[in-house]
C-alpha positions as CSV (number, residue, x, y, z in Angstrom):
1,M,126.4,70.5,56.3
2,K,129.5,70.9,54.1
3,Y,130.2,74.3,55.5
4,F,129.7,73.2,59.1
5,L,132.3,70.4,58.6
6,I,134.8,72.8,57.0
7,Y,134.4,75.4,59.8
8,T,134.5,72.8,62.6
9,A,137.6,71.1,61.1
10,A,139.4,74.4,60.7
11,R,138.6,75.4,64.3
12,L,139.7,72.1,65.6
13,G,142.9,72.3,63.5
14,L,143.7,75.8,64.8
15,F,143.2,74.5,68.4
16,V,145.5,71.5,67.9
17,V,148.2,73.6,66.3
18,S,147.9,76.2,69.1
19,F,148.0,73.6,71.8
20,A,151.0,71.8,70.3
21,V,153.0,75.1,69.9
22,V,152.2,76.3,73.4
23,G,152.9,72.8,74.8
24,A,156.2,72.6,73.0
25,V,157.3,76.0,74.4
26,G,156.1,74.9,77.9
27,V,158.2,71.7,77.6
28,I,161.3,73.6,76.6
29,L,160.8,76.2,79.5
30,S,159.5,74.0,82.3
31,D,159.7,70.7,84.1
32,D,156.2,70.2,85.5
33,E,154.2,68.1,82.9
34,G,150.9,68.4,84.7
35,Q,151.0,72.2,84.7
36,I,152.2,72.2,81.1
37,I,149.2,70.3,79.8
38,L,146.7,72.4,81.8
39,W,148.2,75.7,80.8
40,S,148.7,74.5,77.1
41,L,144.9,73.7,77.0
42,V,143.9,77.1,78.4
43,I,146.4,79.2,76.5
44,G,146.0,77.2,73.3
45,G,142.2,77.6,73.5
46,A,142.5,81.3,73.9
47,I,144.9,81.7,71.0
48,S,142.8,79.5,68.7
49,F,139.7,81.6,69.6
50,V,141.5,84.8,68.6
51,L,143.0,83.2,65.4
52,S,139.7,81.7,64.4
53,Y,137.9,85.0,64.8
54,K,140.4,86.6,62.4
55,L,141.3,83.8,60.0
56,L,138.0,82.0,59.6
57,E,135.8,84.8,58.8
58,G,135.0,83.5,55.3
59,P,134.0,80.0,56.3
60,R,132.0,81.4,59.3
61,E,130.1,83.7,56.9
62,Q,129.5,80.8,54.5
63,L,128.2,78.6,57.5
64,A,125.9,81.5,58.6
65,I,124.4,81.8,55.1
66,S,123.9,78.1,54.8
67,V,122.1,78.0,58.2
68,Q,120.0,80.9,57.2
69,E,118.9,79.3,53.9
70,R,118.2,76.0,55.6
71,A,116.0,77.8,58.2
72,E,114.2,79.6,55.4
73,R,113.5,76.4,53.6
74,A,112.2,74.8,56.8
75,R,110.0,77.8,57.5
76,I,108.5,77.6,54.0
77,R,107.9,73.8,54.3
78,F,106.2,74.4,57.6
79,E,103.9,77.1,56.2
80,E,103.0,74.9,53.3
81,M,102.1,72.0,55.7
82,K,100.1,74.4,57.8
83,T,98.3,75.7,54.8
84,A,97.5,72.2,53.6
85,E,96.3,71.2,57.0
86,D,94.0,74.3,57.2
87,E,92.6,73.4,53.8
88,D,91.9,69.9,54.9
89,V,90.1,71.2,58.0
90,E,88.0,73.7,56.0
91,S,86.9,71.2,53.4
92,P,86.6,67.7,54.8
93,R,86.7,64.9,52.4
94,Q,83.5,63.2,51.2
95,P,83.5,59.4,51.5
């Protein structure tokens, strides 16, 4: 969960910074606020996507490893429960 929060916060931070920079440039160069907000969202999102792909490779890898380990633990627990259930079915308890 820790790596998920770190990666998500970093992605969100990159988007906010990209949006703010593009919006500031838009305010300086244009008069139409409605268009500035819309284009700042679109361009800021594209910029943050590219930056996150390059800059957040380490946290993304840590997140992927964390998810893979968690899935493996869940698979092992499932197999253990399945085996225990099969053993219960094969040898019913005597009252």
